[in-house]
C-alpha positions as CSV (number, residue, x, y, z in Angstrom):
1,M,5.4,21.9,-83.6
2,N,6.3,25.6,-84.0
3,Y,6.8,25.6,-87.8
4,T,8.3,29.1,-88.0
5,K,10.8,28.2,-85.4
6,A,11.6,24.9,-87.1
7,L,12.0,26.7,-90.4
8,A,14.3,29.3,-88.8
9,E,16.5,26.5,-87.3
10,A,16.7,24.8,-90.7
11,L,17.7,28.0,-92.5
12,A,20.2,29.2,-89.9
13,P,23.3,27.0,-90.9
14,L,22.6,27.8,-94.6
15,I,22.7,31.6,-94.4
16,E,25.0,32.3,-91.4
17,L,22.3,33.9,-89.2
18,T,20.9,32.6,-85.9
19,A,17.4,31.3,-85.7
20,E,16.5,34.2,-83.5
21,E,17.6,36.6,-86.2
22,I,15.7,34.8,-88.9
23,L,12.4,34.4,-87.1
24,P,11.1,38.0,-87.4
25,S,11.5,37.9,-91.2
26,I,9.6,34.7,-91.9
27,E,6.3,35.7,-93.5
28,A,3.0,34.0,-94.4
29,P,2.1,34.7,-98.0
30,P,-1.4,36.0,-98.6
31,D,-2.1,33.2,-101.0
32,A,-1.2,29.7,-99.8
33,R,-0.6,28.7,-103.5
34,L,2.5,30.9,-103.2
35,G,3.7,29.0,-100.2
36,H,2.8,28.4,-96.5
37,F,5.8,30.4,-95.4
38,A,8.3,32.7,-97.1
39,Y,11.7,34.2,-96.4
40,P,13.0,37.3,-98.2
41,C,16.7,37.3,-99.0
42,F,17.3,41.0,-99.4
43,R,19.3,41.4,-96.2
44,L,21.7,38.6,-97.2
45,A,22.9,40.3,-100.3
46,K,25.5,42.4,-98.5
47,T,27.0,39.6,-96.4
48,L,26.9,36.9,-99.1
49,K,27.8,39.3,-101.9
50,K,25.2,37.9,-104.3
51,A,21.9,39.1,-105.7
52,P,18.9,38.1,-103.6
53,P,17.3,35.9,-106.4
54,M,20.5,33.9,-106.7
55,I,20.7,33.5,-102.9
56,A,17.1,32.3,-102.8
57,A,17.7,29.7,-105.5
58,E,20.8,28.4,-103.8
59,V,19.3,28.2,-100.3
60,A,16.1,26.6,-101.6
61,G,18.2,23.9,-103.3
62,K,20.3,23.2,-100.2
63,I,17.3,23.0,-97.8
64,M,15.7,20.5,-100.1
65,E,18.8,18.3,-100.1
66,A,18.3,17.8,-96.3
67,R,14.6,18.2,-96.5
68,P,12.9,17.7,-93.1
69,A,9.9,15.4,-93.0
70,W,7.5,18.2,-92.4
71,L,8.6,20.1,-95.6
72,R,7.2,19.2,-99.0
73,D,9.0,21.7,-101.1
74,A,11.0,24.9,-101.2
75,K,11.0,27.1,-104.2
76,A,12.8,30.4,-105.2
77,T,10.5,33.1,-106.5
78,G,12.6,36.1,-107.3
79,P,14.2,37.2,-104.0
80,Y,11.9,35.0,-101.9
81,I,12.2,31.4,-100.8
82,N,8.7,29.9,-100.6
83,F,8.2,26.9,-98.3
84,F,5.4,24.3,-98.7
85,L,4.5,22.1,-95.7
86,D,3.9,18.4,-96.2
87,H,0.1,18.1,-95.8
88,A,0.1,14.6,-94.3
89,A,2.9,15.4,-91.7
90,F,1.1,18.7,-90.8
91,A,-2.3,16.9,-90.4
92,G,-0.8,14.3,-88.1
93,D,1.0,16.9,-86.0
94,V,-2.0,19.2,-85.6
95,L,-4.7,16.6,-85.1
96,K,-2.8,14.6,-82.5
97,D,-2.0,17.8,-80.6
98,V,-5.7,18.8,-80.6
99,L,-7.1,15.4,-79.8
100,S,-4.7,14.9,-76.9
101,S,-4.9,18.4,-75.5
102,R,-8.7,18.8,-76.0
103,E,-10.0,21.7,-74.0
104,N,-6.4,22.8,-73.1
105,F,-5.2,23.1,-76.7
106,G,-3.1,26.2,-76.8
107,A,-2.9,26.7,-73.0
108,K,0.7,26.3,-71.9
109,G,0.6,28.1,-68.6
110,Q,1.7,31.4,-70.3
111,G,0.4,33.4,-67.3
112,A,1.6,31.2,-64.5
113,G,2.5,33.2,-61.4
114,K,0.9,36.4,-62.7
115,N,-2.1,38.1,-61.2
116,V,-4.8,40.0,-63.2
117,V,-7.7,42.0,-61.7
118,M,-10.7,42.4,-64.0
119,D,-13.1,45.2,-63.4
120,Y,-16.2,44.9,-65.6
121,S,-20.0,45.1,-65.9
122,S,-20.4,47.6,-63.1
123,P,-24.1,48.6,-63.3
124,N,-25.4,51.6,-61.3
125,V,-27.5,50.3,-58.4
126,A,-31.2,51.1,-58.3
127,K,-31.3,51.2,-62.1
128,H,-32.2,48.5,-64.5
129,F,-29.4,46.4,-66.0
130,H,-29.9,47.7,-69.6
131,V,-28.4,47.1,-73.0
132,G,-25.8,49.8,-72.3
133,H,-24.1,47.3,-69.9
134,L,-23.9,44.6,-72.5
135,G,-20.5,45.7,-73.8
136,S,-18.7,45.9,-70.5
137,T,-20.2,42.6,-69.3
138,V,-19.5,40.4,-72.3
139,I,-16.2,42.0,-73.4
140,G,-15.0,41.8,-69.8
141,K,-16.1,38.2,-69.3
142,A,-14.4,37.1,-72.6
143,I,-11.1,38.8,-71.5
144,D,-11.5,37.2,-68.1
145,N,-12.0,33.8,-69.7
146,I,-9.0,34.3,-72.1
147,Y,-6.6,35.2,-69.3
148,S,-7.8,32.4,-67.1
149,F,-7.3,30.0,-70.0
150,L,-3.7,31.1,-70.4
151,G,-3.0,30.4,-66.8
152,Y,-3.2,33.8,-65.2
153,N,-4.6,34.1,-61.7
154,V,-7.7,36.2,-62.4
155,T,-9.8,38.1,-59.8
156,S,-13.0,39.5,-61.3
157,I,-14.6,42.5,-59.5
158,N,-18.0,44.0,-60.2
159,H,-17.5,47.7,-59.3
160,L,-21.0,48.7,-58.6
161,G,-22.2,52.3,-58.8
162,D,-23.7,52.3,-55.3
163,W,-23.0,55.8,-54.0
164,G,-23.7,59.4,-55.0
165,T,-26.5,61.9,-55.5
166,Q,-28.9,59.4,-57.1
167,F,-29.4,57.8,-53.7
168,G,-30.3,61.1,-52.1
169,K,-32.9,61.5,-54.9
170,L,-34.2,58.0,-54.3
171,I,-34.5,58.6,-50.5
172,V,-36.5,61.8,-51.1
173,A,-38.7,60.0,-53.7
174,Y,-39.3,57.0,-51.5
175,K,-40.3,59.1,-48.4
176,K,-42.7,61.2,-50.5
177,W,-44.2,58.7,-52.9
178,G,-42.9,55.2,-52.1
179,N,-44.6,52.1,-50.7
180,H,-42.4,49.6,-49.0
181,E,-44.5,46.5,-49.9
182,E,-44.9,47.6,-53.5
183,I,-41.2,48.3,-54.0
184,E,-40.2,45.1,-52.2
185,K,-42.3,43.2,-54.7
186,T,-41.4,45.2,-57.9
187,E,-37.7,45.8,-57.0
188,I,-35.9,48.0,-59.5
189,E,-39.1,48.6,-61.4
190,G,-40.6,50.3,-58.4
191,L,-37.4,52.2,-57.7
192,T,-37.2,53.4,-61.3
193,K,-40.9,54.6,-61.1
194,I,-40.2,56.8,-58.1
195,Y,-36.8,58.0,-59.5
196,V,-38.5,59.1,-62.7
197,R,-41.2,60.9,-60.7
198,F,-38.6,62.7,-58.7
199,H,-37.2,64.3,-61.8
200,E,-40.6,65.2,-63.1
201,E,-41.4,66.9,-59.8
202,A,-38.0,68.5,-59.4
203,D,-38.5,70.2,-62.8
204,K,-41.4,72.0,-61.1
205,D,-39.9,72.3,-57.6
206,P,-36.1,72.6,-57.7
207,S,-35.9,72.6,-53.9
208,L,-36.3,68.8,-54.1
209,N,-32.7,68.7,-55.5
210,D,-31.5,70.5,-52.3
211,E,-33.3,67.9,-50.2
212,A,-31.6,65.1,-52.2
213,R,-28.1,66.7,-51.6
214,A,-28.9,67.1,-47.9
215,W,-29.6,63.3,-47.7
216,V,-26.3,62.5,-49.4
217,V,-24.5,64.6,-46.8
218,K,-26.4,62.8,-44.0
219,M,-25.4,59.4,-45.4
220,Q,-21.8,60.6,-45.6
221,N,-22.0,61.5,-41.9
222,G,-23.5,58.1,-41.0
223,D,-27.2,58.9,-40.8
224,E,-28.8,55.6,-39.8
225,E,-32.1,56.0,-41.7
226,G,-30.3,57.1,-44.9
227,L,-27.9,54.2,-44.7
228,R,-30.7,51.7,-44.0
229,L,-32.6,52.8,-47.1
230,W,-29.4,52.9,-49.2
231,K,-28.6,49.3,-48.2
232,W,-32.2,48.2,-49.0
233,F,-31.9,49.8,-52.5
234,V,-28.6,48.0,-53.1
235,D,-30.0,44.7,-52.0
236,L,-33.1,45.0,-54.2
237,S,-30.8,45.8,-57.2
238,L,-28.5,42.9,-56.6
239,R,-31.5,40.5,-56.6
240,E,-32.2,41.4,-60.2
241,Y,-28.5,41.6,-61.3
242,N,-27.7,38.2,-59.8
243,R,-30.7,36.5,-61.5
244,L,-29.5,37.8,-64.8
245,Y,-25.8,37.1,-64.2
246,E,-26.8,33.5,-63.4
247,K,-28.7,33.1,-66.7
248,M,-25.8,34.6,-68.6
249,G,-23.4,32.2,-67.0
250,I,-21.4,35.0,-65.4
251,N,-20.1,35.1,-61.9
252,F,-17.7,37.5,-60.1
253,D,-15.2,36.8,-57.3
254,L,-16.2,40.1,-55.6
255,F,-19.0,42.7,-55.7
256,R,-17.4,45.9,-54.5
257,G,-19.2,49.1,-55.0
258,E,-17.9,52.6,-54.8
259,S,-19.0,52.7,-51.1
260,Y,-16.4,50.1,-50.2
261,Y,-13.7,52.7,-50.6
262,N,-15.4,55.5,-48.6
263,N,-13.1,55.3,-45.6
264,M,-10.0,55.4,-47.8
265,L,-10.8,58.6,-49.6
266,D,-9.5,61.1,-47.0
267,G,-6.2,59.2,-46.8
268,V,-5.8,59.2,-50.6
269,A,-6.4,62.9,-50.9
270,A,-4.0,63.6,-48.1
271,E,-1.3,61.4,-49.8
272,I,-1.8,63.2,-53.1
273,D,-1.3,66.5,-51.2
274,Q,1.7,65.2,-49.3
275,K,3.4,64.3,-52.6
276,G,3.0,67.9,-53.8
277,L,0.5,67.2,-56.5
278,L,-2.7,68.8,-55.2
279,E,-3.4,72.4,-56.1
280,E,-6.3,74.7,-55.6
281,S,-8.5,75.8,-58.6
282,D,-11.7,77.8,-58.0
283,G,-12.0,76.4,-54.5
284,A,-11.6,72.8,-55.7
285,K,-8.5,70.6,-55.2
286,V,-7.0,69.3,-58.5
287,V,-3.9,67.7,-60.0
288,F,-2.8,69.8,-63.0
289,L,-2.0,67.6,-66.0
290,E,-1.4,70.1,-68.7
291,D,2.2,68.9,-69.1
292,H,0.7,65.5,-70.0
293,G,-1.8,66.9,-72.6
294,M,-4.9,66.6,-70.3
295,P,-7.1,69.0,-68.3
296,P,-6.9,69.0,-64.5
297,C,-8.0,65.9,-62.6
298,L,-10.5,66.9,-59.9
299,I,-9.8,65.2,-56.5
300,L,-11.9,67.3,-54.1
301,R,-14.9,69.5,-54.7
302,S,-15.0,73.0,-53.3
303,D,-17.1,71.7,-50.4
304,G,-14.5,69.0,-49.7
305,G,-16.5,66.1,-51.3
306,T,-14.7,63.4,-53.2
307,L,-15.2,62.6,-56.9
308,Y,-14.9,59.6,-59.2
309,P,-11.1,60.0,-59.7
310,T,-10.6,59.9,-55.9
311,R,-12.5,56.7,-55.6
312,D,-10.8,55.0,-58.6
313,I,-7.4,56.0,-57.2
314,A,-8.3,54.6,-53.8
315,A,-9.6,51.4,-55.4
316,A,-6.5,50.9,-57.5
317,I,-4.2,51.3,-54.4
318,N,-6.4,48.9,-52.4
319,R,-6.5,46.3,-55.1
320,H,-2.7,46.3,-55.5
321,Q,-2.2,46.0,-51.8
322,E,-4.7,43.0,-51.7
323,F,-4.0,41.2,-55.0
324,K,-0.5,42.3,-56.0
325,F,-1.7,42.5,-59.6
326,D,0.5,42.6,-62.6
327,L,-2.5,43.9,-64.6
328,C,-5.6,45.7,-63.5
329,L,-8.0,45.9,-66.5
330,Y,-11.0,48.2,-66.6
331,V,-13.7,47.6,-69.3
332,T,-15.9,50.6,-69.8
333,G,-17.3,52.7,-72.6
334,Q,-14.9,54.9,-74.6
335,E,-16.7,58.0,-73.3
336,Q,-14.8,57.4,-70.1
337,K,-11.4,57.4,-71.8
338,L,-10.3,60.8,-70.5
339,H,-11.4,60.0,-67.0
340,F,-9.3,56.8,-66.8
341,A,-6.3,58.5,-68.5
342,Q,-6.4,61.3,-65.9
343,W,-6.6,59.3,-62.7
344,M,-4.1,56.6,-63.9
345,K,-1.7,59.4,-64.7
346,V,-2.2,60.7,-61.1
347,V,-1.3,57.2,-59.8
348,E,1.8,57.3,-61.9
349,L,2.8,60.7,-60.6
350,M,2.2,59.5,-57.0
351,G,5.2,57.3,-57.7
352,Y,3.6,53.8,-57.6
353,P,5.7,51.5,-59.8
354,W,2.8,49.3,-60.6
355,A,0.9,52.2,-62.3
356,G,1.9,50.8,-65.7
357,G,-0.2,47.7,-65.0
358,L,-3.4,49.8,-65.0
359,V,-5.2,49.5,-68.3
360,H,-8.4,51.0,-69.5
361,I,-10.2,48.9,-72.2
362,P,-12.7,51.1,-73.9
363,Y,-15.5,49.9,-76.3
364,G,-18.0,51.5,-78.7
365,M,-21.7,51.9,-78.2
366,Y,-24.5,49.5,-79.0
367,R,-26.6,51.4,-81.5
368,F,-30.4,51.1,-82.0
369,E,-32.5,52.9,-84.6
370,D,-34.7,54.5,-82.0
371,G,-31.9,56.7,-80.6
372,A,-30.3,57.1,-77.2
373,M,-31.5,55.7,-73.9
374,S,-32.2,57.7,-70.7
375,T,-32.8,56.1,-67.3
376,R,-33.7,59.6,-66.0
377,R,-36.8,59.6,-68.1
378,G,-37.6,55.9,-67.8
379,Q,-36.6,55.2,-71.4
380,V,-34.4,52.2,-71.2
381,I,-34.1,48.9,-73.0
382,K,-33.7,46.3,-70.3
383,M,-31.1,43.7,-70.9
384,E,-33.4,40.9,-69.7
385,D,-36.1,42.0,-72.2
386,L,-33.5,42.1,-75.0
387,I,-32.3,38.6,-74.2
388,N,-35.8,37.2,-73.9
389,E,-36.6,38.7,-77.3
390,A,-33.5,37.1,-78.9
391,V,-34.5,33.7,-77.3
392,A,-38.1,34.0,-78.5
393,K,-37.0,34.7,-82.1
394,T,-34.6,31.8,-81.9
395,R,-37.3,29.5,-80.6
396,N,-39.4,30.4,-83.6
397,I,-36.5,29.6,-86.0
398,I,-36.1,26.2,-84.2
399,E,-39.8,25.5,-84.5
400,E,-39.6,26.1,-88.3
401,R,-36.3,24.2,-88.9
402,N,-36.2,21.4,-86.3
403,P,-39.5,21.2,-84.3
404,S,-38.6,17.8,-82.8
405,L,-35.3,19.1,-81.3
406,P,-34.9,18.0,-77.7
407,N,-34.2,20.7,-75.1
408,K,-35.6,23.4,-77.4
409,E,-35.8,25.9,-74.6
410,E,-32.2,25.4,-73.5
411,V,-31.0,25.6,-77.1
412,A,-33.1,28.7,-77.8
413,W,-31.5,30.4,-74.8
414,Q,-28.0,29.3,-75.8
415,V,-28.3,30.5,-79.4
416,G,-30.4,33.6,-78.7
417,Y,-28.1,34.9,-76.0
418,G,-25.0,33.7,-77.9
419,A,-26.1,35.7,-80.9
420,L,-26.2,38.9,-78.9
421,V,-22.7,38.2,-77.4
422,F,-21.1,37.2,-80.7
423,N,-22.6,40.2,-82.4
424,K,-20.8,42.5,-79.9
425,L,-17.5,40.5,-80.0
426,Y,-17.2,40.0,-83.7
427,N,-15.7,43.5,-84.4
428,S,-12.9,45.4,-82.7
429,R,-14.4,46.5,-79.4
430,I,-13.8,50.2,-80.1
431,K,-16.3,50.1,-83.0
432,D,-19.9,50.8,-82.4
433,T,-22.1,47.7,-82.7
434,V,-25.1,47.9,-85.0
435,F,-28.1,46.0,-83.7
436,S,-30.0,43.9,-86.3
437,W,-32.1,40.9,-85.5
438,E,-31.8,39.7,-89.2
439,H,-28.0,39.7,-89.1
440,M,-27.5,38.4,-85.5
441,L,-29.8,35.4,-85.9
442,N,-28.6,34.4,-89.4
443,F,-27.5,30.8,-89.4
444,E,-25.4,31.2,-92.5
445,G,-23.6,34.5,-92.0
446,E,-20.6,35.5,-89.9
447,T,-22.5,35.1,-86.7
448,G,-22.7,33.2,-83.4
449,P,-25.5,30.9,-84.6
450,Y,-23.4,30.0,-87.7
451,V,-20.5,28.9,-85.5
452,Q,-22.8,27.1,-83.1
453,Y,-24.5,25.3,-86.0
454,T,-21.2,24.2,-87.4
455,H,-20.3,22.8,-84.0
456,A,-23.6,21.0,-83.8
457,R,-23.1,19.6,-87.3
458,A,-19.7,18.2,-86.3
459,C,-21.3,16.7,-83.2
460,S,-23.9,15.0,-85.4
461,V,-21.3,13.6,-87.9
462,L,-19.2,12.2,-85.0
463,E,-22.3,10.5,-83.5
464,K,-23.4,9.0,-86.8
465,G,-19.9,7.9,-87.5
466,G,-19.5,6.1,-84.1
467,W,-16.4,8.2,-83.2
468,G,-14.9,6.8,-80.0
469,G,-11.9,9.1,-79.6
470,N,-9.4,6.8,-81.2
471,V,-6.4,8.9,-82.3
472,D,-4.9,6.1,-84.3
473,F,-5.5,7.3,-87.9
474,D,-3.6,7.7,-91.2
475,P,-2.9,11.5,-91.6
476,S,-2.3,11.0,-95.3
477,L,-6.0,10.4,-95.7
478,V,-6.7,14.0,-94.6
479,A,-4.1,15.6,-96.8
480,E,-6.5,17.3,-99.3
481,D,-6.2,21.0,-99.9
482,E,-9.5,21.6,-98.1
483,A,-8.3,19.7,-95.1
484,F,-5.1,21.6,-95.0
485,D,-7.0,24.9,-95.0
486,V,-9.0,23.8,-92.0
487,L,-5.9,22.5,-90.1
488,R,-3.9,25.6,-90.8
489,L,-6.6,27.7,-89.1
490,I,-6.7,25.3,-86.2
491,Y,-2.9,25.5,-85.9
492,D,-3.1,29.3,-85.8
493,F,-5.8,29.2,-83.0
494,P,-3.5,29.2,-80.0
495,G,-1.6,32.2,-81.4
496,K,-4.9,34.0,-81.9
497,V,-5.8,33.5,-78.3
498,E,-2.5,34.9,-77.2
499,E,-2.9,37.9,-79.5
500,S,-6.4,38.4,-78.3
501,A,-5.1,38.6,-74.7
502,A,-2.2,40.9,-75.6
503,K,-4.5,43.3,-77.4
504,Y,-7.6,42.9,-75.2
505,E,-9.5,42.1,-78.4
506,P,-11.9,39.1,-78.2
507,F,-12.9,39.7,-81.9
508,I,-9.6,38.0,-82.9
509,I,-10.9,34.7,-81.6
510,A,-14.5,35.3,-82.9
511,R,-13.2,35.9,-86.4
512,Q,-10.9,32.8,-86.3
513,L,-13.9,30.7,-85.3
514,V,-15.9,31.9,-88.3
515,A,-12.9,31.2,-90.5
516,I,-12.6,27.7,-89.1
517,A,-16.3,27.0,-89.5
518,Q,-16.3,28.3,-93.1
519,A,-13.3,26.2,-94.0
520,F,-14.8,23.1,-92.4
521,N,-18.1,23.6,-94.3
522,V,-16.1,23.8,-97.5
523,Y,-14.3,20.6,-96.6
524,Y,-17.6,18.9,-95.6
525,S,-19.2,19.9,-98.9
526,K,-16.3,18.4,-101.0
527,N,-15.3,15.4,-99.0
528,M,-17.8,12.9,-97.7
529,I,-16.8,12.0,-94.1
530,L,-18.9,8.9,-93.4
531,V,-17.5,6.9,-96.3
532,D,-17.4,3.0,-96.4
533,D,-13.6,2.8,-96.2
534,A,-12.9,2.5,-92.5
535,K,-9.4,4.1,-92.6
536,T,-10.6,7.1,-94.6
537,R,-13.7,7.5,-92.3
538,Q,-11.5,7.3,-89.2
539,A,-9.1,10.0,-90.5
540,R,-11.9,12.3,-91.5
541,L,-13.7,11.8,-88.2
542,A,-10.5,12.8,-86.4
543,L,-10.5,16.1,-88.4
544,T,-14.2,16.6,-87.6
545,C,-13.5,16.0,-83.9
546,A,-10.7,18.6,-83.9
547,V,-13.0,21.1,-85.5
548,R,-15.7,20.4,-82.9
549,Q,-13.1,20.8,-80.1
550,I,-11.7,24.1,-81.3
551,L,-15.2,25.6,-82.0
552,K,-16.3,24.6,-78.5
553,N,-13.1,26.0,-76.9
554,G,-13.4,29.3,-78.7
555,L,-17.1,29.7,-78.0
556,Q,-16.5,29.1,-74.3
557,L,-13.7,31.6,-74.3
558,L,-16.2,34.2,-75.6
559,G,-18.7,33.2,-73.0
560,I,-21.0,31.4,-75.4
561,A,-22.4,27.9,-75.2
562,A,-21.7,25.2,-77.8
563,P,-25.0,23.2,-78.4
564,V,-24.6,19.6,-79.6
565,A,-27.8,19.8,-81.6
566,M,-29.7,22.7,-83.2
C-alpha cells in the first residue's frame, strides 16, 4: 500500500482539497514517536476560517471516527495532525509484499519502453587497469543495475581509450626496445615497461616524440604496420581487462573504443561547420561558448586533427541513431566536468532534440596516503593487486573468526571485493573516497562486510528455524516497536531505489541497507526469533526472511555478492 496516498485520500473529503493537492504536504516527522506521518494545517486557515490548531483537532477527530484499518491513531499537536500506523496491519502488508515479490520487490516496470545507454569504466588501452578506474567501474555498474531493475532497456558500453599519441609512443618503444615473445607473455606489464622507458629516453632525446607523432599520422592514413601493432596492443590489453571484469562480475554489451568513430569525425566536423557553429581561433577550429559561461570547445587542431570533443560528439550521434536512447549516461571523474559540459552544449547547439538526455555523472577521487598515481612513470596501484590484498586480508579475518567456514576462498573474494565497492558507494559519488583497510573491512561499522554479515546471520537463523517460505503468519506477533522500525525501512526501500536512479546516486541504497541491517540487529538483540511458540517463531522468521531478501536485493543492485555464511 502507498500509505501517503491512502492518507491523502482519507483526508481529502474532510478538508475540501483533492488527494493530489494534499500529497506534497504530507511529511515524515524526524522522530517516529511524534507520528509516522504528519499534515500541517496552516494553508487551511484561510479557506476554513479557523486557526490551524483548531482545524487539526477537528480533522483528527473526524478521521478517527471513520478510522481505516491501517491507522492506529491521529492526534493534533498544535497546527499539525500526527498519524500513527497500526503496527500489525503495516507488518502484514509489508511482509506479504516482500515475501511474494522477492527479488522483484519495488520493481514495477517504471522504465518500460525507455532506453538507457551506460558509458562507464573506459580504461586506456595498453595501460594497467588501476585503482583510478574503480569509481567509474563500480558506480557505473551500480547505476546500470538500478536502471535495469526498474525495467529500463539498458545498453552498457565500455568506451576504451584506444587511440591517440600514446600508441605512437608505444610503436616507437616496441620497435626500439621491445621483444614480441616477452610482451606476448607479460602483456600490459611488458607494454608498460617499454612505455616508461620511452619517456625516460625522450627526456634525453626529444626527437623520439617527433617519431611518435609521425607514427600517429601514419596510423591515421592507414599504415598497415602501425595498425597491426596497434591492434595487437589493444588485444593484449583486453585479455587483462576481461579477466578482471569476469572476476568482478561485470560484463558489457559492447566494447567500443575511440577508434570506432574515426570514420565519422570528418562528417561531424563538417556538420558543425554547416550549422554555422565552427569558427577559427589561432589556426584551430572551435565552437565559442562564452555566451554559455564556458571557454571555446576545440573541434579541430590547427593541423586538422580531431580532439576528444569531436569523438564524443560523433559517439553520441551514433548512439542515438543506433539505440534511440532516452538517456545516455557517462560516468567519469569530476576533473572531466568541463569537457562534458562543452561538447554536450555543442550537441544542443547543433539542434539535436535528444541532447537533453546526455548526462555526465562525475565522481570524486580515490585517495591514498602515498599521493597521486602516474602511469607515465610506472607508479600505479593495479586494481587486481588492490582486490587481491583486500581478499587476503579478508581471508585472514575469516581464519580467525570462522576457520571451518566452507568455501572460504569464495567468501573471502565476495567480502574483500565487496568491501572495496561498498566503500566507494557509501558516500555521495562526488565526494573523494578515503582508503582505509581498517574501516573497509570492519564487520561492525557502516561497511559492506557489516551488511553482508547481517545477511548471513539472517540466512543462518532461517536455516536453524526450518523456514520453508510459508507466508501464512500472524502479523500481530511482529508488531513490536523494533519490528516496526525494520519494516518502515523496508517499506521505504523501493522509493530509495527510484531516488537513487533519479539522482544517479547509489549511496542512497547503500545507506538504506546499513540502516536496515542496524535496525534488524537491534530487533534481533531484543526479540528472540527461534522461540518455542510456533506462531511467534513463524512470524519472526517471516520478518527475518524479508530482511534477508532486501539486503540481498540491495547488495546485488550495488554489484556486491550476498554470502549465505561468513
